C-alpha positions in Angstrom: -39.2 159.3 156.3 -42.8 157.5 156.9 -43.9 157.7 160.5 -43.5 155.0 162.5 -46.0 152.1 162.8 -48.6 152.6 166.1 -48.4 156.7 165.7 -52.1 157.9 165.1 -52.9 161.2 163.3 -56.7 161.7 163.8 -58.9 163.2 160.4 -56.6 162.2 157.5 -58.5 162.2 154.8 -56.5 161.4 151.7 -53.0 159.7 151.9 -51.0 160.5 148.8 -48.3 157.6 148.1 -45.5 158.8 145.6 -44.2 155.0 145.8 -45.5 152.0 147.0 -43.7 149.5 149.4 -42.4 146.3 148.1 -44.2 144.7 150.9 -48.3 144.7 150.8 -48.4 145.0 154.4 -46.6 148.5 154.8 -48.8 149.6 152.2 -51.6 148.7 154.4 -50.2 150.3 156.9 -49.8 153.5 155.1 -53.2 153.7 153.7 -54.7 152.2 156.8 -54.1 156.2 158.4 -57.1 157.3 156.2 -59.6 154.4 158.0 -59.6 155.1 162.0 -62.2 154.9 164.0 -64.7 153.7 161.1 -63.9 156.6 159.2 -63.1 156.4 155.5 -60.8 158.4 153.3 -59.3 158.2 149.9 -55.6 156.5 149.0 -54.0 158.0 146.0 -51.1 155.6 144.9 -48.5 156.3 141.8 -47.2 153.2 140.4 -45.5 152.5 137.2 -44.2 149.3 135.3 -41.3 149.4 136.8 -42.6 147.9 140.3 -42.1 144.2 140.6 -45.2 142.2 139.1 -45.6 140.5 142.6 -46.1 143.6 144.5 -48.6 144.9 141.5 -50.2 141.4 142.1 -50.5 141.8 145.8 -51.9 145.3 145.2 -54.7 143.8 142.9 -55.7 141.4 144.8 -55.7 143.8 147.8 -58.1 145.9 145.8 -60.1 143.0 144.8 -60.4 141.7 148.5 -61.7 145.4 149.3 -64.1 145.8 146.2 -62.7 148.6 145.2 -62.2 149.7 141.8 -59.2 148.0 139.8 -57.1 150.1 137.7 -56.8 149.0 133.9 -53.2 148.3 134.3 -53.3 145.9 137.5 -56.8 144.0 135.5 -54.6 143.0 132.5 -52.0 141.5 135.3 -52.6 137.4 134.8 -51.8 135.7 138.2 -49.3 133.0 137.7 
């Protein structure tokens, strides 16, 4: 089970998500553990084609907004 929102774990440098939550806000909450107090870190998330296209598009937009690298599998998704 993932820690409840609001808990603080200092000095986390890498978060690995073995799944992506359906709600992108929960994804942001998870990866935010690496970016506390001006620090940076790495978030690795495993995705597959069984994810809903809506969730994958939300992830693509989030990465674009953050000026992050867009993986090819997300880059080829077209917005409706």
